[in-house]
N, C-alpha and C positions, 0 to 999 in steps of 0.2 A: 580364420576363426575370429579375428578381431573386427574386421570391417566387411570384407567381401562375402564371407560365409558365416556371418554372425546371425544365428536364428533370432536372437533378441532384437537386433537391429531390423531385420527383415520383417518380423511380426509387428513391431511398433510402427514402422513406416507404413505398412499396409493399413493398419488401423487408423493412424492419424491422418494420413493424406487422402484417404477415401471418404472421410467424414464430410458432410455437407458444410459444416462450419469452416472447414479449411478454405473452400472456395468463396464463401461469404466474407470471411475475414480478409482474404486477398483482394476482393472487390472493394470493400470498404477502405482498406488501407491505401490502395492505389487512388481511389476516388478522393480521399482526404488530402493526399499529397498533391494531386492534380488541381484541386480547388485552391489550395494555398498558393501554388505557383501561378495559377490563372489570375487570381485577384491581385497578387503582388507584382505581376508583370508590368513593366513600364508602359503607359499608354502613349501612343503616338510616336514611339521610337523603335526603329528597326534594329538598331544595334547600339549598345552603350560602349563608349570608348573608355578604356581603363584610365587614361590620363585625364579624361574630362569628368567622369562621375564614378570613381572607383568605390565610393562608399555605398551607393545604391545597390550595385551588383554584389558587393561583399555582404551587405545586410541580408539580401535574399538568400545567398548561398549559406551563410551562417545560420539563418533561420531554418533552412531546409535540413542541414546536417544535425544541428542541435535538437530540432524537433524529432527527427527520425531516431536520434540517439536516445532521447528520453523515452520515446515509445517502445523502442526495442528493449531498453533496460527494464521497463515496467512489465513487458510481456514475457521476458525470459523466465522469471520465476513461475509464472502461471503455466508455462509449458513443462518446466523441469522439476519443480518442487514436489510433484506427486509421482515421480517415476518409481521410487522404491516404496514410499508409503502406500501407493496404490496397490502394490502386491500384498502388503501387510493387511490392508483393509479388505482385500478380496480373498484372504486366507491362502494365497499361493506363494507366499514368501519362502517357506521352507521347501516347497517343491522346486522353486527356482534355484535355491542354494544347493539342493541335492542333485542337480543336473550336472552333466560332464563339463559344462562351461566353466572357464576360469573366472574368478571374481572380476579381474580387470576387463575381460570381454563383456561381462554383464554391465559393468559400470559404463564402459565406453559406448556400448550399444545403446544403453538407455539415454545417455547424454546426447549422442549424435542424433538419435531418432527424435528426441524431444525438441532439438534446436533446428532440425532440418526445415520445418515449416517456417520458422522465423527467418532462416537464411533465404528461403524462397521469396519472402516478402521484401527483404532488403535488396536482393539482386534484381527483383522485378521493378524496383524504383530507379534503376540506372537510366532507362530511357528518359525519365522525367528530368533528372539532373543534367543529362546530356543536352536537353533542350535549352537549359540555362547557360551553357557555355558560350554561345554567341554574344551574350550580354557583356562578357569580359569581367574583370575583377577577380577571377579565379582561373587557374590553369588546370589542364587535364590531369597533371601529375598530383596536384593538390586534391583533386577528387579521388584519385586512386588511394592516396595516403589516408584520406578521411574514411574511405570504405574499409581499408585495412584495419584502422583503429576501431571502427565499428564492429567488424567481425571478431576481432580479438576481445573486445569488451563483452560482446554477447557470449562468446565461449567461456570467458571468465565468470560471468554472472551465472551461466548455466552450470558450471562446475561447482560454484558455491551452493546453488539450489539443490543439486544432486547430493552434495555432501550433507546438507541439512536434512534432506529426505531420508538419509540412512540413519539419522539419530532419533527420529521421531516415529510414532506409530500412526499419527493422523496427518493428512495432507494440510489441514488448516494450521496446525502448529508449525509444520515445515515451511509453509508459505509465509506466515507472518515473520518468522525469524529470518527467512531469506530476504524479505523486503527490508527488514531492519538493518541488515548488513549491506545490501546492494544500493539502496537509495542514497546514503551518504557518498558512496563511491561515484554513483552516477551524477550526483549534484556537483561534486568536485571536478569531474571530467568535463561537464558542460560549462562550468565557470572558467576552467582553465582554457578551454577552446576560445571563449570570448575574450579573456584577458590577453591571450597571446595573438589576438587577431591582427595587431599592428606589426607583429614580428613574424612575417610570413615564412621566411626561410628557416628561422629557428623552430617554428611550430612544425614545419614540414619534416625536418630531420628528427625532431622529438617524436613525431608521430610514427615514423617508419623504423626507428631504432629503439627508443626507450619503451614505448607502449607495448610492442610485441614481445620484447625481452621480459619485462615484468609480468605481462599476462601469461606467457608460456611457463614461467616458473611457478606462478600461482596455480595454473591449471594442472601442471605435473604434480605438485605437492598434494593438491586436493584429490586428484585421481588415485594417487598411491595410497593416501590415507583412507579413502572410501573403499578401495579394493581390499586393504588389510582388514578393515572392519567387516566386510562381507566374508573374508577368509576365516576369521574367528568371530562370528556374530554373537554378541552378548544378549540379543533379544529374540532368539529362536524360541519356539513354543508359544506363539502368540495367543493360542487358545487358552492357555493357562495364565495369561497376564492381562486379562481384560480389566481387572481392577487392581490398582497399584496400592501397596501398603505405604502410605505417605510417611509414617514414622520411620520405617526402614529406609525409605528413599532419602529422608532428611539426614539420617546417620551416614549414608554413603555419599551424599552430595559434597561437591567441592565448590567453595565460594559461598554465594548467598544461600542461606537456609531460611525457609519460611516457617515461622513459629506461629501456629494457629491460635495459641492461647495468649499471645502478647500483642501489644499495640505497636505499630499500626496494622500488623498482618491480619489481625482478627477482623478488620474492617472489610476485607475482601475474601478472607479465608476463615470463616468461623469454625470452631471446633465441632467434631462430630457429636450428634445428639445422643445423650445417654439417659434421656427421660422421655416422657410422653409429651406430645405437642399440646400447646395451650388450646383452649376452646376458641373456635373461630379462626384459627391459624390456617393459612393457605398451604396445603401439603405440596403443591407444585413448586412454590417458591422455596420451601424448606428443603425439598429434595434437590433442587437445582443448585442452590447456594452452598449446600453442605457436602454433596457427594458428586453430583453429575459433572460439574465443570472440572473437578480435580481427579476424576476417576482414572485418567491416563497419566497421572503424575504431574509434577510441578516444574519439569525441566524447561519447558517453553516459557512459563511464567517467570522463572528465575533469570533466564537469558534476556527476556524482554526488559526486565527491570534493570539489569546490569548494563545492557547496551544503551538503553535510553539515558541512564544516569551518566554514563561515560561520555556520550555525545553532548549532554546538556551542560556539563561543567565548562568547557571553553565557550559555549554559546552564551550561557548566563553571565560569565565574566565579561565578555565583550559587549553584549547587547543590553545588559541591565546595569552594569556598574561603570565600565570604562566609557562607553558611548551610549548613554541612556536614550538618545534620540532614536536608537534602533530597537527599542523595546518591541515594536510590532513584529519584528523578525523572530524574536524569541517566542512570542505568542503563536506565531505561525508554525514554529517547530513543535510546540505543544499540540496544535491542531493536527499536524501531520502524524504525530505519534498516535493520537486518538483515531484517526482515519485508518491506520494500519491495525491497531490492536482492538478497537471497539467491536468491529464486526465478528471477530473470532469467537467471542463469547455469546453471541446471539444468533449467528447464521446457522447453527446446528440445533437450535432449540426444538424445532418441530421436525426437521428432517431426520434427526437422530431417533425420534419416536417411530418414524416410518421405517428407517433402516433396521430397527430392532423389532418391527412389527408389533408395536405396543400402542400405536395411535388409536386404533379402534377401541382398545380397552380403556384408554384414557377418556375417549369421547362418550363412553357408555356409563361413566361414573356420574355422581351428582354434582361434580364440579362444573360450574358454568364456564362458557367460553371466555367471559370477562376475567374470571379468576385464573384460568389457564394462561391467558395472554399476559396479564399484568404480572403474574408470578414469574413467567419465563423472561419477560422484559426487564423487570426490576433486578432479577438475579444477574443477568448479563450486564445490565447498566451499572449495577453496584460495583462490579469488578473493574470494568473499563473506566468508570469515572474516578474511582479511588486511585487507580494507576496513573491516570492523567493528572489528577490533582497533586500527585507527588512532585510533578514538574512545575507546579504553580507556586509552591511555597517560596521559591527564591524571589518571586515578584513581590510577595508581602515583605520579605526581608529587605528587598531593595527600597521599598517605600519608607522603611525606617532609617536606612543608612544613607540614601542618596537624596539630597535636598531637592533635586530637580523634580522628584515625584510628589513633593508635598503639595504643590498646587495643581496636581493632576490626579488626585484620588478618584474623582468621578470617572475619569477615563480608565483607570485601573479596574474599577468596579465593572465598567462596561466590558473590559477584556474578560474578566471572570465570567460574566453573564454569557458572552459569546462562546467561551469554552464549554460551559455547562449545556448550552443549547446545542452545540455541535455534538457533545456526548449523547444527548437524547436523540438527535437526528440519525447518527450512525447506528445506534442500537435499534432504532425503529425501522430503518431501512433493512438492516440485517434480519430482523424478525419477520418483516414482510416477505423478503425473499425466501426465508425458511418455510413460511406458510405456503408459498406458491410452488416451490420446486420440491423434488423428491430426493435429491442427493445433497449431502452437506457440501461437497466440493463445488458443485454447480451453484448452490446457494451463495457460498462465500465469494466465488468469482463474479457472480452477478451483482452482489453487493458492492464489490470494489468497482465494477464497471459503472454502476449507478452513481456512486459517490464521486468518481472521477468526472463523469459527465456533468453532474450537478455543481460540483465545487470548483473544478479546474477549467472546464470548457468555457464558461463565461469570461474567465481571466484571459484565456488564450485568444478569444475573439476580440476582447477589448484591447489587448496588447497589439494584436495584428492591425486593428483599425487605427490605433494611435500611431503606429509606425508607418503605415502606408497611406492612410486616409485621414490625416489629422484634421483637415478642414471639410471632411465629407458631411453631407446633410444627415446621414444616419449615425454618425459617430456618437453624438449625444444620446441617442436612443440606445445604442449598444452599451453605453456605460451603465444604463439602468439594469442590465443583466447582473451587475454586481450584487444585487439584492439576493441572488441565489447562493452566493459564496460567502462563507465565514471569513475567508482570507481578505476579500474585498471589504467586508465590514470592519475587520481589524485595522486595515490601513486607512479607513475613512473615519476613524475615531479621532477627533481633533485633540492635539496635545500641544501645550506651550511649555517649553522648558529652557533653562539657561544651560547651554553647553559649557562644560568645564574646560576652558582654554585660557591662554594668556590674555586674550582680548575680551573673552567672555561674551561673544555675540549671542543674541537670542535666536533660538531655533524654534520654528513653528511648523508643525506637521499639518498641512492642509487637509481638511476633512469635510465630511458631510453627515451631519446628524440625521437628515431625512433618509439617506441611504442605509444607515445603521438601523434606524427604526423600521425601514422597509424589510431589511433582512429578518428582524425579529418577528414581524407579522407573517412573512412568507414561511418562516420556520414553524411557527405555531400552527398555521393553517395546514402545512404539509404533514406534521406529526399527528395532528388531530384527524385529518382525513385518512391517513394510513391506518390509524387505530380503529376508526369506525369501519373501514373497509375490511380489515382482518376479522373483526367481530362478525360482520355480515357474512364473510366467507365461511367462517366456522359454523354459523347457523344454517346457511343455505346449502353449502356443499358437503360438509362433513357430517352433519346431523340429519337424521331421517325426518325429524319434525323440529319445530321451532324451540321446543323445550323438552329435554329428555329426563327431567327430574321426576 
């Protein structure tokens, strides 16, 4: 009933593994790992001796494992975060709960089926890593230990995503909260693997004993909690809960409560309208900002604010006040937060109209495509930018309290400009995907894929080139790809500051103003091009004629 004869597991496996994207993803995943190993393979050497060059082989194996670990961590929520919310969105949640299946069987079947494809990807990479064993530097047992830790981590992240999926009604909300919980854990795991690289035996025993033990306990607790939630579901009757009473929800909420009539909550959650709109007001923007985004409640919004603030406290203390030379790392955390949260409020702007079958009605009104687009864009951008700027105020406070920032006010202003431009880019990409695709879940995942490719792939290529081809002729050209990434722009903002130590040495962050300026120009060109393309699509594809007024 739980594994061999679980109808939920059998049905999900048939649906997931027979889709064309399963084979395409497997091909791309294997091709990416093969390309990394091919270019990193030592030239002109048949075998690396561990006693001669252990660092080269160790660098290659660590790069392979950590890269695969990060990819698996990022993909796990995309497979598992919609397992239960998908049933709610398809209106089959109550039918599933009314079946003879036990809640534990439903949860286990959903989690195993969602992670099976990811497990296939991981095990399919074994032949590639086996090819690296003749290089030396890593033993076969270390490979097995690394894969054990990888599988346990993926199962843990899948359990977290399934648990989040049981608490929300939309996949988008479940996905962003899953990422907020999983990414810090994945980052800590990757850093721990690197830090313990010189302690091979200790890392080996830690990997095969501590990681599986902690992971098993977390998985068991989450599965039991999710099963109990399905046994006594508080959210049955989804047809009658399409619109949530926010005042009643605020009274029942535990922890942070959003007060729509108080500052700063009213910046991103204005009160409901109780009068007529002003002349010339955009009805699309008014409807989106006041009702649409909060129609499913504020649980996701409250969790995002609380988790982000909790993670920001130690980061701001370390990177802004204790070691101010690491300020770019805190700004990078702010950017990552926006990359996760920003698309959620814009990726469903147009797809939600399609799903409710109201897009045709909207397009036959006298509202122009420009008004529709900027109304939906500004509504989502307003929320994501306000939430992101909540994490920026400690930087302004640090400028007042830490003397090292007093001579770097221009650099701090450039940091703020990069954050604002990133907010605009994430919202624009999400709106573009919402225009192109028909489902909100597909639009959101496509947005995350575009953002990852645009912002992280240049950094990965640059780091790979610096590690294995530092003197290569194409390495300087590869560094120009940093113009596509806000993270590269942040770390290329030149700062000069006196580090507070006993000796007081001067710390200089090497930077490149041309690269920062290049990022600004590329971002403006990208956003302007996407906006013009969306306006053209609305006029050419969705309207019968050029002007329906």
